[in-house]
N, C-alpha and C positions, 0 to 999 in steps of 0.2 A: 729431546722431544722437539720435533719441528712444528711449524705453524699449523700445518694441516692436521697433525695429531691433536693439537690444542683445540682447533675448531671441531674436530670429530667428538672430542670429549665433551665440549660445551653443548653440542647438538644432542648428544645422547642424554645429557642431563635434563634437557627440556623435552625430550621426545614424548614422554607420557602426556604432558600437558598439550603438546601440539596434536597428538593423536586424539585427545579428548575434544579439542576445538574442532578438528576436521570431522570427527564422527558426529558431533552435534549438528554440524552444518549439512553433512551429506547423508547421514543415516545408513551408511554402509561401511563395514570394517575394511573391505578391500579398497574401496575408493578413498577412504580416509588415509590408508597406508600410501596410496598413490600420491595423494596431496602432500603428505609429509615427506615422501621421497623427492617430490618436485621442489619442496622447500630446501631440502639438503643440496640439491643440484644448484639452486640459485645461490645458496650460501657459499658453495664451493667456488662459484664464479665471481662472487661479489668482493668488493674491497670493503672489508668491515673494520678497517683500522680506526675509523672515526665513529663507529657505533658504540655508544655508551651503555646501552641496555640491549644486549643480544637477545634476551628472552622476549622482550617487547617487539624487537625487529622480526624475530622468527614468527611470533604470533600474527603480526601484520602480514607477513609473506604468506603464511598458511591460509589466512582468511581471504586474501586476494586470490590465491590459487583456487580455493573452494568456490568463491564467487564466480570465477571464470568457468569452472566446471558446471556450476548450476546454470549459468546462462547458456553454455554450449549444449548441454544435454537436457536442459529443462527438467532437471531432477527436482522433485518436490519432497522435502522432509516435513516441513510444517506446511501442508499442502494448500493452505489458504493464503499464504504470504508470498509477496514478491521477494526476489533475492535480496534486495537492499534492506527490506523490512526484516527478513529472517536474520541477516547478518547483524544488524543493529540490535535486535532483540537478544540473540544468542550471546554476543560478545558482552553486552551490558548486563543483562539480567542473570546470565549463567556464569559469566567469568569476571564480572565486576570491572569491566574495562571502561574507563571514562569516555564520555561522548566526544571530548576533544580529540581523543586518539582514534576513535571509530570514524569520525567525520571524513578524514582524508581517504579512508579505505573505501567508503561508499560514495565519495565525491560530492558530499553535501556539507553544509555548515553545521556546527554543533547543535544549533537550535533545530534545524531540519532533521538532523539525526535523532535528536530526542523525540521528535514527533513520530518518526518512523518506528522507534521502539515502543512508544506509547500506543500507536495504532496496532502494531503487531501484538502487543500484550493484551489489548482489549479483545482482539479477534481470537487469539489463542485461548483466552479464558471464556470465550463465548459470551462476553459481556455486551450483548447488543443493547443499544440505547433504549431506555424505557420510554414509550410514547406518552405524551401528555394525554390524559383521559378525556379532557374537555373538548368535544368536537367543535364547539364554537371557537375556541382558542386555536385549534388546528386550522380551521377555515380562515381565521384572521391572518395567520402566518402564511398560509399558502396563497391567499389573495395578495398579500404584500409581495410575495415572490413573483407572482404573475405580473403585477403592476410594474415592478422593477425590470422584469424581463422584457415586457412590451415597450417600455420607454428607453431601454438600453442603459439603465442606471447601474453602473458597476458597483458604486459605493453602497447603494441601497440593497443590492444583492448580497454583498459581503455582510451587511448588517443583519440580514435575516437567515444567513447560513451559519451553522455551527463551524468553528474553526477546523474541525476534523471531519467535515461532511464527506460522504462517499456517494459518488454518482455512478450508477450502473445502467447499461442499456443492452437490451436483448433484441438483436436483429437477425434475420435469416441470412443476410449476406455474409457476415463473419463475426467472430467473437471479438469483442473489444475489451481491453483492460479497463478496470474500474479507474475512475479519476478521484483523487483524494485531495482534500484541503479546500478551504473556502475560495481562495483566489483562483486556483486551477478550475474549480467547478464553475465559478462565475464566468471565467473566460470561455469555458466550453459552452455555457448557455448562450452567451452573447454572440459567440462565433457561429455556432451551428444550430442553435435552437430559437434564436430571436424571430425568425420568419414564421415559426409555428406558434409562437406565444399568442398572437391575436386570435388564433383558431381554438385556443384552449377554453374549455368550459368547466365550471366547477362540477365535481362528481364525488361520489362515495366509492372509494376503491378499497376493497377488503376491509370495510368497516371504518375507514379513516378518510379524512379530507384528501381528495386527490384532484386530478385533472384528466379530462378526456379530450384528445385533439381530433375533431371530427368536422372536416370541411363540408361533408355531404351527409349522406345517410349512414355511412359506415365509418368507424374510427380508424385513424391511421396510427394512433399511438394512445396508450393509457399510461398515465404517470402516477405512481404511488409515492407518498411522502411519509417519512417518519419524523414527526415533530416532537422534540424532546427539550425541555427547559426553555420553551419559547422560541426555539430556533430549529431549522431543518437539519436533521442529522443524517438522513439517508434519502436519496432520490432513486427510484427504480422505474425505468422506462421500458415498456413492452412495445416494440415496434416490429415484431415478428409477425408477418401476415398469417402464418399458420396458427399462431396462438390467438391472434385478434379475431379469427373466425369464430372462436368459442366465446367471445365477449358478448354479453347481453346488455343492451343499453335500455334503461327504463327512464322515461321522461315524465 
C-alpha cells in the first residue's frame, strides 16, 4: 500500500465528520460535498508528514473552505450571523472544538473567538437583552453616554457600554454591518458621531429613554437604546430620511 492509499483511507475514515461540519456551516448537502472534496484536493497536495492529528487538520481545512464559500457567495445558514460568528459557534457549540483551535481559523485571539461564539449563541437563542424597567435609570445611563460622546471621553463611553454592545444604523444610502463590542462601538461613536452629539436631545423612543438629533425643526436621526444591567446593550440609529418622515416629535 503506497502513501496515497494510506491518505485516502485516513480521509475516508474522517469523511462523515467532515461532511457534518461542512453541512452545519453551509446548510446544503451538495455544497458540503464540494467543501469536503476541496479538502481532499488540499490534502492530496499537502505535505502532511509533520501533521500529528490528521482529523484536526482536516477539520480546520474544511472549516476554512466553508468560510471562504460563505464569504464568496454570501450564503446564510444561520442568517443573523456573520461568517466568523457562525464558524466559532458551530465548531465550538456543535463539535466541541476548543477556542484555541478555532482562533487561527477565524483570525482572532482565543478571547475574541469566545466572544464571537457567545454573541452568536445569544442571537441564535433569540436571547435579546432584557431592558431595565426603570425609565429614570435608563435616562441616567443614556445621559452619561451623551456626556461622554460630547466630550470625546473614550474611557467614559466604555464604562457605560455593555462589553457586547451592538450598534446598528439604518440609512437610505446603503446597508451597514452592525458594529459589535464596547471598544469598536465607542470608536465608531467618537469617529463618526461626535459631531452630532451636541445636537442630541433627550427623547422617549419606543417607550424607552432615547435621543433625537434635531438641529432644526425636523430630526436627522432618532437613536434608540436598550439599557440592561445598568449599561447600554444595544444602540439603534434611524437616519433614513424615508423613515424619519413618519416620526412625530412632541415637545
